[in-house]
N, C-alpha and C positions, 0 to 999 in steps of 0.2 A: 169706604163705599164699596160695595161689591157689584160686579157687572151682572146686569140683569139677564135673564134667559133670552136669547135671540139668536138670529143665524150667525152673528159674528162673537158670540160669547167666548169661544176658545181664543180668537185673536185678542179680545179685550183682556182676558185673563193673563195673557202672555206679554202684552205690548209695554215696552218700557221707553220712557222719555229720557234722553241723555241731555244733561244740562250743563251750561256754562254760566255760573253766577245765577242770575234770576231768569235767564232765558233758556228755552228749549232750542238746541242746535242740531239735534239729530234724534234717531230712534234706535231701538234694538228689540230683541225678542228673547223671552226666557226659554232656554232649551233644556234646562235641568233644574233641580231644586233651588240651586244658588248660582247658576251660570247664565250669563246674558250674552247672546251673540250680536255683534254689531259690525260696522265697517271700521277699519284702522283710521281712515281719515276723519271720521266721526270723533273717535277718541283723541286724535291729535288736536282737533278743534276744541274739544272739551277742556284739554290741558293747556290751551293757549299756544301750541306749537304750530309749525307749518303743516298744512293738511297732508303732505306727502312725506313727512319726516319718517325716516327709517329706523332710528334708534328705538330700542324697546324701552317703554316707560319704567322708571324705577320703582322700588318698593314703597317710596314715599309718595308717589303720584297716585292720587285718589280720583275717581270720577263720581260725580253725583248723578244719581238716577231717581226717577219716579215710576210707579206703576199707576198711571192716572185712572185707569178704570177700576182699579182695585182699591187703593187708598190714596186718593188724589193729593192731599196736603203733605205727605209724609216723604222726606228726603231719605234716600238710601245711599250708602257708600259702597264702592266697589274698587277692586284693584285689577289690572291686567294680569292675566296668567301669562308668564314669560314664554311658556312652551307653546302657546297658542296666539302669539303675535305674529301676524302675517301682513307686513306692510305693503303698500302698492309697489308694484315693480313693472317694468316695461314688457318683459317677455315671460314665457312659460318657465324658462330656466334662467338661473342667475339672479342677480339682484340690481340690475341697471335701474336707475331712477325713471320715473314717468315723465315724459315730455309734456309740458303744460298744453292741455287742449287736445291730446291725443287719446283716442279711445278705440277699441277696448284696452284695458290693461289688466294685469293679473294680481292676485292676491287681494289686498284691501280687506282683510278680516281680522277681527280681534274678539276674544272672549274675556268677559270681565266676571270676576267672582265676587259676590256680595260679601261684605265683611260680617253681616248678620243674617238672620232668616228672612225670608221673603215674607210679605203681609199675607195673612189669612185670605184665601180665595185665589191667590196666584197659582197658575197651573203652566207647566211647560206646554209649548205649542206643538200640535202635530205637523209633520212635514211629508210632502209627497213630491214626486217630480212634476214639473209643469205640463199642462195639456194645451195644445194650440187652440183648441175649440172653446176654451173656457175663459169667461171674463174674470179678471182679478180686481182687487182693491188695494190701495195703500193709504195708510193715515199719515198725517203730518206729524211733526216732532212732538207736539204737545198732546196728541191723541184726540183732539177735538175732531167730532165727526164732520164738521161743516166743510173743510178743505179736502175731504176725501177724494182720491183720484181713482177713476175706473179706467182700466186698461186691458188690452187683449194681446196675448203673445203673437209675435209676427214672425220672428226667425231667431234660431239659435246661432249665436256668434261666440263659441266658446272662449272664455268661461262664462260669458254673459248671454242673457235673453234680451232681445229687443222687443219692446211692447209699444203698440200704438195707443196713445192716450185718447180716450172718448169723450165727447160732449164738449170739447174746446176748454177743458180744464187747464189751468195754469199750474205747472209743476214748479214750485219755487224751492229755495234753499230750506233744508229741514227734513225732507223725506228720506235722505240717505240713512242706511243702516236699518231701516225699518222693514218688517216683514211684508212680502207680497202675498196676499191672501186670496185663495180660490174658494169662493163662497159655495159653490156647488159641491165641491169635494171636501170642504171644510178642512183645509190643510194650507200651511205655508209652502209656497212653491219656489221661492227665491228671496233674496235680500236685495233691496233697493240700492243702487250704486251711484247712478249718474242720470242726467237728462239732456236730450238735444231738443231745444226749443224751436218750434215753427217760426220762420221769420215773419217780422211784422208786416202786414199788409199782403199776406199770402192769398193767392187766387182762391175763390171758392172751389172746394173739392180737393184742394192741395193736401199733401200727406200730413197727418196731424203730428202733434209733438211726439217725439219718441222718448221712451223712459227705458232705461237699462237696468237689469236686475242680475246678481250673481245667482247662478243656477245651483240646485241642490247637489247635483254630482260634482260641481266645482268646489262647493262648501266641503263636501266630504273628502275630495282629494287634498284640498289645501289643510284640512284639520283632521288628520287620520286619528288623533287621540281624543277628539271630542266624543263624549258618550252618545250612543246611538239615539237618534231623535225619536220621539213619539210619533204614532200615526193615528188617523181617525179610527174610533172604535169600530171593530169589525163585529158583524152580527151573523152574516151568512156562513154557514159551514162550521161554526164553533161547535154545535151540538155533535156534528159528525166527528170533529176532531176530538172531542171529549170521549166519545165512544170508542174511537180507534185507539186512543192513548190508554183507555182501561185494559184493552186487550194486549197492548204491547208492553206497557210499563207496569209491571207486577209488584204490588206491595206498598204500604205507606212509606217505608224506609226509602224506597226508590224514588217516590214522588218528592219527598223532603229534600233528598240529596240533589235531585235534577233541579228543583226550584232554586236552591241556594247557589248552585253553580251558574244557573241561567242569569239569575239576578247579578251576580258578580261579572259575568260576561257582558251584560247589557248596561252596567254601571248603574243598577237600581238596587233599592233596599230590599232584602229578603224578608219574607213574612215569617221566617223561623218555624217553630212548632206549628203555627196556625196555617201553614201552607197546605194546600190540597190541589187536586187536579184542576178546579175552577180558577184558583189563583195562578197556577202554573200557565194555563192557557191564557188567562187575562194578561199576565205579564208578557207573554210571547206576542200576543195579538196586539198589544199596545205600543209596540216599538218597532221602528223601521228595520227590516230584515230580522226580526225577532222569530218568525215562524221557522225560516231555515236554520237558524241558530239552535232552535229547540230540537229539530230533527237530528242535527249534527251531534248535539249533546246527548240526546237519548241513545243514539247509536253507539256513542262511545262510553256512556256511563258504566256499564258492567258488560263487556263483550261476551256475547254467548259462546258456548263451548264449540259450537259448529257454526259455519258460515251462514249468516242470516239470509243471504241471497241465494243459497243453493236450495232448489226446490225439493231436493231428496234428502236434505239434512234434517236431523231430529230438531224439534222445536227447542230453542234456547230459552233463557229467562223471559225474553220479551216476545215469545211467539215466533211463528215461522214466517216464510216469505209473504203469505197472504196477508198477515197482519200489518206488515211494513208497507205493502202496497196500498192497503186501505188507508194507512196513516198518511202517506204521501198524497193520495187523492184528496183527502180531507184537508191537508195543508194548502194545496193548490186553490181549493175552494175558498178558504179563508183569505189567502193572499195569492191571487192568480199571477201577479206581476213579480213575485219574488221566489227566485229558484235558488240563489246563492247566498252564502253567509257573507258578512261584511269583509272578512279576510279573503275569501275566494274572489269576490268583486274587485277589491284592490289589487291582488296578484294579477288577475286578468288584465286591468286597466294598465298596470306597469308593462305588461308584455305588448299590449296593442299599441302603445306609444312608439314602439320600434318597428311596426308594420306599416309599409308604404305602397304595397303592391295590389291592395284590394280596394276597389271602390265600394263604399258602404251601401249605396243604392242598388248596385248590381248584386250585392250579396244578398240583400233582402229579396230581390226578385228571384234568386235561385232557391233560396231556402223556402220562401212562401209563394210558389208559383201560382197559386190559386186564390191568394188574398184579393178580395175586391178592391180595397184601398190600402196602399202602403204608407206607413208613417214617414214624415219628412224627417231625415236624419242628417247630421252634420259631420259625423266622423264615425269610426269603427266602435268606439265606446258607446256612442249614442245608438248605433245599430244593434249592439249587444243588449242594451237596456230594452230596445224594442222587441227583440227575439226572446228575452226572458219572459215576457208576458204572454207568449203563445205556448199552448200545451201540445204534446205530441199528437199527431193525427192517427187515426186508426191504420195499423200496419206499419207505422214508423217507430221502430224501438229506440231510435236516438232522438232526444228532444231537439227542437229547433235551435236553441242556444248552443248545444254542443255541436250540431251540424255546421252552425255558422263558424265556430272556432276552428273545426277541422278543414273547412274550406280555406279559411285564412291561413292556416298552416301549410296547406298544399301550395297555395300561391306564393307564400314566402319562401318556401324551400328552394325555389329557383334562384333566390338571391344568397342562399347560404344556409348553414345549420342553425344559426341564431336569427330569430327567435323561434324558428319552427319546431326544433326539438323540445324546447321548453313549453311551447303551446301544446304539443302532443302529451308531454307529461302532466300538464295541467288537466287536460281533458281526461286522461287516464285516471288521475286522482279524483277529480269530481265525479266522474261517471261511477267509480267504484262505491264512493260515499252517497250516491243518489240512487243505487239499485240498478243502474243501466249495464246491461250485459257487455262484458269486454270484447266478446267476439263480435257483437253488432257493431260497436265503435270501429273495430279493425276493418270489418267488411265494408262499412260506410267509407272509411278513409281510402280503402283500395278502389272502390267504385269511383270516388271523386278523382283520384289520381289518374286512373285510366281514362275517364272522360276528358280530363284536361289535356292529356299528353297529345292527342292529334290536333287539338284546336290550336296549339301554340305553333306548330310547324308551318303551316302555309301563311302567306301574307295576304291579308285582305285586299280585294281590288275593287275599284268602282266599276259597276256593271256597264257603263257607256263606254269607257275608255280603256279599261284594263290596267290602268295605272295604279300603283300602290295608294290605298285609301288611309293615309296617315290620320291619326286622331289628334288634331292640333289642339293645343292649350287655349283656354278662353280667359279673357279679362272682362269682368261684368261690373258695369258701373250703374248703381242705382242712383238716378239723378232726381233731385228735389227742386225744381225751378221756383224762384220767387215770382211775385205778381208781374213783374216787368218781363220775365223771361230772359233776363241778361245776367242775373246772379244765381248762384246755385250752392246748395249743400249736397253732399253725396258720400257713398260708401263704395269701395272698390273691393271686389272678390276675385280670387284666381280659382281655376279649376283646370286640372289636367288628367290625362288618362291614367287611371289607377291611383289617383291621388284624391284626397278629400277636399272639399271646398274649404277655402280659407278667407276670412275677412282680414285684409291686409292694410286697409287705410280708411280712415273715417275723417271727412272734413266737415266739422260743425260750423265753422265761420264761413260766411258767404264768399264765394269766389267767382271770378269770371271764367269764360270758357277756355281761355289761354292757360289758367291754372289747372283746370280739369285735364286738358291734354298733356300738360308738364307732368302731372301726377301719374297719368297713365304711362308716360314714357318711363318714369322712374320705377314704377311697378314692373314694366316689362324688362327693364335692365337688371333688377335686383331679385325678383320673385318668379319669373317665368324662363323656363329653358325652351327656347324656340327651335325645336328639332323634332321632326324633319320639316315642319311647315311653320309659316308665320302665325302668330296667335290671332284668334278671332275676337274682336273687341265688340261687346254687346252693351248697348245703352238701354237701360230699363226706364221707361218714362210712363207717367199717368197718361190716359188716352187723350186728355185735353192738350197735352204738350207734344203729340206725335209729329207736329209740324216743325219743331226745332231742328235746324239743319246741322245736326251733330256730326254728321259724316263729312262735312267740309270744315270743320274746326281744325285749327293747327296752333302749335305753340309759337312764341316769339322767335325771330331769328336770333342766332348766337354765333359767336366766333368759332365754336367747336365744330359743329356739323350742319349748321343752318337749321331752318324751321323743321318741326317734326309734324307731318300731316298724316295721321293714322288712315284716313280714307284711301291714301295712295299706297302706302307701304304695308298696311294691315288690312284685312277684311273687316269692315265696320258695318254693323246692322243695327237697326232699331227694333226693340221689343217692348211690349206693354205690360204694365203691372196690374192691369184691371180687366182680366178676363173673367167672365161670369160663368155659372154652372151651365146656363144654355150654350154659351159660346164654346165651353169645353166639349160638350156633346157634339157640336157641329165640327169641332177640330178632330175628334176621333173619327167621325164619319168620313171627313175628307182625307184622313190618313189611311183609311181602308181602301179608298178609292185612288190613291195616289198613283200606282203603277199605270193606270189609264186616264190620269187626270187631264183635263183640258184647261186651256188659258182662256181667261174672260177679260174683256176690256169694259171699263166703266168710264164713260166720257160725259160730255155736256148734257146728253139726254137723261143722265141718271143722277143729277145733282139733287133731285128731290129724294128725301130719305126713304119714303115708301116705295119709290120706284127702285131705288138702289137695292133695298132689302128685297123686293119681289125678284129682282134679276138674280140675287145670291141664293134666294130660295130655289129658283127654277133650275139654277146650275149648281147643285149641291155637291157635285163631284169635281168642282174647280178648285184646284190647289194653288194656283197662281192667278193674281188679278193685277192688271194694268190699270192704274188710275191715270187718267189723261183729260184734265179739265182744267179750268181757271184755278190758280193757286188758292183762292179764297174758299173754294169748295173742297179743298183737300181734307181738311179735318173732318168734314161730314162723311165723306166716303170711306176714310180710313177707319173711322169709328164703326161704321156699319160693317166693314170687312172684319174687324176684330170680333165684333158680336156675332158674326156669322161662322167664326172658327176658321178663317182662311189662313193657310199657312205662310204664304208669301204675297207680299205687295210691292210692286215696283212702280216708281213714279218720278217724273222730273219736277222739281221744285219751281221752275220758272217757266218753262215752255209747254205748250200743249197744242193739240191739233192732230189731224190724222197721220201726218207724216212721223210725229213723235210716237204715236201708238204703233205704227208699223214697225219703226226702228226698234222699240222695246220688245215687241213680239218676236222679231227676228233675233234679238239678242238672246232670248231664253229658248228659242225653238231648238229642239233636239238636245237640250242641255239637261243632264241628270239633276235631279232637285238639289242634291248635295253640293253641286258645283255652282250653284247661282251666286253665292257671296263672292267666290274667286272671279267669276265672269264679271260681276259688277265692278270689283276692285280694278281689274285690268282695264275696264272701259274708263274708269275715272282716270287712271294713269295715262291712258292713250290721249284722253282730252287735254291733260296737263302738258303732255309732251308735245302737243301740237298747238302752241299759243296763238298761231295765226288763224286757227279755225275757231273763232268764239262762238260758233253755233254747234259745236260737237255735242251730241246728246249725252255724253259722259260727264259734262259739266253739271253739277248740282243733281246728279243721279242718286236717288235714295232707295233703300231696301228695308222693309219690315219683314222680318224672318223669324218664324216660329216653327221650324222644321220638326219632323217626328223625333229626332234625337234631341230637340230642345223642348221637352214636353211642358206645356203650361201647367198651372197649379191644379191639382185634382180637386180641391175642396173650395175653389173659387165661389162666391166672391171674396173669400177671405184674402187678406193682403198677400202680395207675392212672397214666396219663400225661395230665396235664391239658392238654397241648398239643392233644389231640384234642377238638374240640367235640361 
């Protein structure tokens, strides 16, 4: 049976069902003529082993596969390629076993080689990196379309992507190892690895089931010897590329030689004497990073007698500089997001793993100061992938990708020669092979170094007090309450100055508030260097749960050092995961007005939603709102504040009345916006230090805080991306 023409035909032609006896237990995807990519734990299950077994299967261990959309009833036999067995492991380095229930973990990849040829009609799947805006689908192990799951990427948690499952679908055992398919872009964007199910009886509007997939960059990093994957067929720019190649690549023998070498480099079969320019371009355009490989190979095929980048040099066999520039422009038209060869990208990733002084978000803002929207990135490698897709602007001889690497090198040089000097050498080599003038790179590096020198000398100060403005680390807790609001699943992230965001803990099993606080304490002890200020703890909540008193939670008493109360010893704030596009527009407007912002009180007169919204519309310059009404109205007013884009909301969870409003106004009066969390923390501590004053307004004091340095998501109402501080 051959897959019929349709939007998912490339997925169906490559989808593999992994079997254990008569049952489908997982999935995989055809990535080459006889190679199937899947998860190692799926192979373990197919062989009847523990799913997290580390040992490489032996030559006698065979796995049964089917290609259900190509030839449904035919069993295929495959063996694990020993050099491409990457079992699950706890960390990025080493081989420590995975703790049961702990995600994300690393590795968990395997490549199976068919013992015979694949059925007629089977085709390797095209691959691309995931896009946050695009819906994806995943097929169950059998390939049956009925249990198909739809999901949208929510956040990168290297090496995984977290996706929200749409439509209330149930993700059961058997999706693992299967391709995550982007219908709009017609490409596989990941490999399904695990799932976190929504708790039973969850409240309406609660966060949906989360599915996890291994990202394409992670697959490429874990399996460096895997043949380059196919990509969706390119059409735009192909004619331009053919014309440019005719001017640069002279003679039939040159075309034949280049096609043969490119096929060998990409792990594909050469057309031999039948090769021509159309086949050469089709081969390059059909494989991930094939176009940069083609340019690199054409340049090296038969070096011209003179420098091809010297505008005054005589034309070599492949034409002068003008021909090369035209060829590069055409290549960027065909594959705008691919600038580097596979080897160049891997070399850069290896160097970036040693870089710790550059914040990826800040890097993008410096390299792309006029971009209307910056992509959400999770690390420097992710930032480089984003910069690779941007072309040089007029008057900028150094491409954005190379600008980014130069800036990282300048930042890292303060910590020592390595990896800064190796980054400089990488830039020099790539620039030379890409036709970028060496003098332009040297001048750009000198400009960045000169601009960075005076910035590092002075210590930043707070405008109101003149005291040092230390950039404290953050611990971010994305909390998913159950219907009762007393049990939770959650993820904990860390973020520090000049460090990338890191997902450090995921709790899939429901836990109480004491366990949440205990995990926060463990993260603070093991993951956060609290110098010079204490960490800021941020709870991210759906808007329906902003009333949870997370700021008063504490861990159980212990013999070591007593209970741990973050609201007293750490600055604890509430943030929301559900800002809309409209609220983000309001947030930006209030940010612009912040230097002269006023305080606004919403009390019992404003508990009607229309009245509250009208007040917030009238006072569009109010950056801080005091909510002072009966507790059962708090949720309504808090949601109105969020929708209006208010930065800071201060309220007392139990008391209300004019005296409370005046106390809270006095508390923030004359206080710089950046100091509000610390002022609130000290007020809570004072209330705890005076137990005889049970009416102290510091008791049960709460703060919703989305300050300008804690920007809301730019593309809301997409789900919150914690990688944006």
